[in-house]
N, C-alpha and C positions, 0 to 999 in steps of 0.2 A: 691326804691324797698321795699321789706317787710322782715320781720324777721319770722323765724319758731322756736318753741320749740317742738322737738320730743317727743314722751311718749311711751316707748315701751322696749323691749330688746335690748341688745347691738347689737344682730348680725343684728336685724330689722333697726336699727338705721345706722348700717354701710352701709347695701344695699341701704337705701334711699340716704346716701349721695354720694355714688358711681353714682348711678343713677343722680341724680341731677348734679354732676360735668358734667357728660358726657353728658346729655341732654342739659345742660346750655352752654356746650363748654366752662368751666372753665380752663384757662391755667394754669399751676404750678405757674407762674410769678404773677398770679392774685389770688392765693388761699392762704390764711393766716389761717394755723390751729395751735390754740394755745393748744398744748399738755399737757401744764402744768395749774395750776390754775390761773386765769386772775386776774392781780393786778393792780393798779394805773400806773405803768410805761407802761404796756402794753396798757391801755387804752390811754394814751397820745400818744403812739405809732400810735395807730388806729386813732385817732383824725387828727393825722399829715398826715397819709396816705389819709384819706378822704376830706381833704383840697386840694388835686389834683385830677384829672381824672384818672381812671384806665389807666394802661399802654396798649398801643395800642388801646384805647378807647373801650376795651372790657370788658365783665361782670367780676366782682369780688365776691369773697365769704369769710366771716370770720366765721370761726367755733370756737365755744366757749363749751370747755368741763366743765369747772367749773369756779367759779368767787367768788373773796370775795364781801362780803355785801357792802364795800367801793366802787370796780370796778363797781359792777352793778348800784350802785346808778350815777357813774358818766356817765355811758352808755347812761341813759334814755333819755336824749335831743338829742343824737346822734342818737338814735333807732326813735325817732319822726321825724327826718328831715335826712333820710337816701336818698343818691342820687338815681336816676333811675338806675344807673349800679350796685348797691350793695346790696347783699343780707346777712343778718346774721343767721346761724343755731345755735342755742343751744342744745347740745346733754345730758346736766344734767338738767331734770327737778326739781329733787327733792329739791334743794337748791335755786331754784331763787326765788326772791321776787316777790310778787302779781303784782307789778308795771312793771316789766319787761315782765311777762307774759301777763298782758294787752295790750302791745304794739307789741304783735308777734301773729302771727296764730300758735294755737296748733293742732298740727298733732298727732293723736293715732295711732300707729303701733303694729301690732301683728305677732307674729312667722313669721317674716322675709317678710310681706307684709302689703301694707297700707290697712286700712280698705274701703272698698267701698260700698256704699249705693246701697244695692240690687233693691229698687223699682226704684231709679234715673237710675241704670245701664241698667235696663230692658226698661225702657222708651227710652233711649238713642239708644240701641241696635234695637228696634223696628223700631225707625224713620230711623235709617241709613239702616237696613235691607230694608226697603220700596223703598227707594232711592238708594241703592248702584249699582243694575243693570240698571238703567236707564242710557240714554245720557243726557250729560248736558242740562240745560233749556235753555240757551241762553238768550234772551231778557225776559222770561217768558210772552209774550203776546199770545192771544188766548185763547179759553177756557180750555185747558189743563194746559196751563202755569197758568191760575188765580185758576184753581182747587189746582195746586201744592203750589200756593202761599199761598192760604187759608188754607190749610194743614200745611205750616209751621207756620203761625201765630198761628194756633189753638194748635199745640204742643208747642209752647212758652207759651201759656196762660195755657195749663195743667201742665206744668213743674212748673211753678211759683205759680200755685194754691196748687198744692201738695208740694211744698218746697217754700214758701214765702221768707225764710232767705236763699235761695240756693246761693253759691258763686262760683266763676270760678275755684277755685281750687279743690272743689269737682266735677265739670265737667271733669276737666283736668285728676283727677284720674280714674274716671270711662270711660273715653275714652282710657285712657292707657289701662286698664284692658281689654276692648272690643277690641281694636287692637292686644294686645297679642294673645287674643282667635282667632281672624280672621287668624292672622299668622299661629297658629296651625292648624285651620282648611282650611287653602290655600282658604280663601275667598279673592281671589285677587282683583275681581271687587269691593268689598265692601272697602279694605284697603285705596286704594286712597281718599275715601271719608272720612273716619275717620282721616285719617293723616292730610288732609285740615283743618278739624274742629280744630284739636290739636294745629297746627302751629298758627291758627288765636286766638285761646284762650290764647296761650303762648305769643304771640304777644300783646294782650290787656289786659293780666293780669296786668303789672306794672301801668297801667292806672286805673284799677278797683281799685286797692290797695291803691294807693295815692290818689285817688280824688273820689268827692260824686257823681258817676256816677249812672245813673238808669241802672241796670243790665240787666234788661228785655228787654229795647230798645236796648242797646248794642249788646245783645244775637242775637235779631232779626236782627240787621244790619249785623253782621256776618254770619248768615243764608244765607241772602238775597244775599250778596256780594259772598259767596261759591257756592251758587247754582244759582243764575240768572243773573251773570255778565258774 
């Protein structure tokens, strides 16, 4: 899996952590929240835990609030070889060494919510709005199906032309923001589509983070599977 370094005020970090635990269904027995400064003995404990699979084969989360320089250096190889079922979240960014930050995804939070790329969010919202009220595409055959398939590939091209370094985490945050707005607007005919896309991105996120995959091709595969199968 991947690691995250949260940057922002304490309240925004707490909300992100709570949301992550709920969305990823992290059970209390698979949550390891280190309230005190992490030291070498705790790092040894973490490595011992990671030598076995998570309890009940579920997702597990390690929350690091602070860590000594020695502990951070001892964690470097662990962060490079994280199992697919494991995530690290670092809440204190100011004292982290550069090599820890380089092995994690930096998330900048503000005033209790995640920064969302406005242009990216607008593109996603337009794409979903154009399809939210439509019936399932089925096999996508025929002139109408071909037109829908073409517009899907065109959307992917425009998306990656605008944001060549686009990552799935940004897409997930934008879709979450769109989903919340749809719920507030009672746009029930579009919620299902957004939720389906969100689930697919969550499912594929570990493969994108841990492998050198072509993100555009993978996104197109997700769109085709969700809209045309």
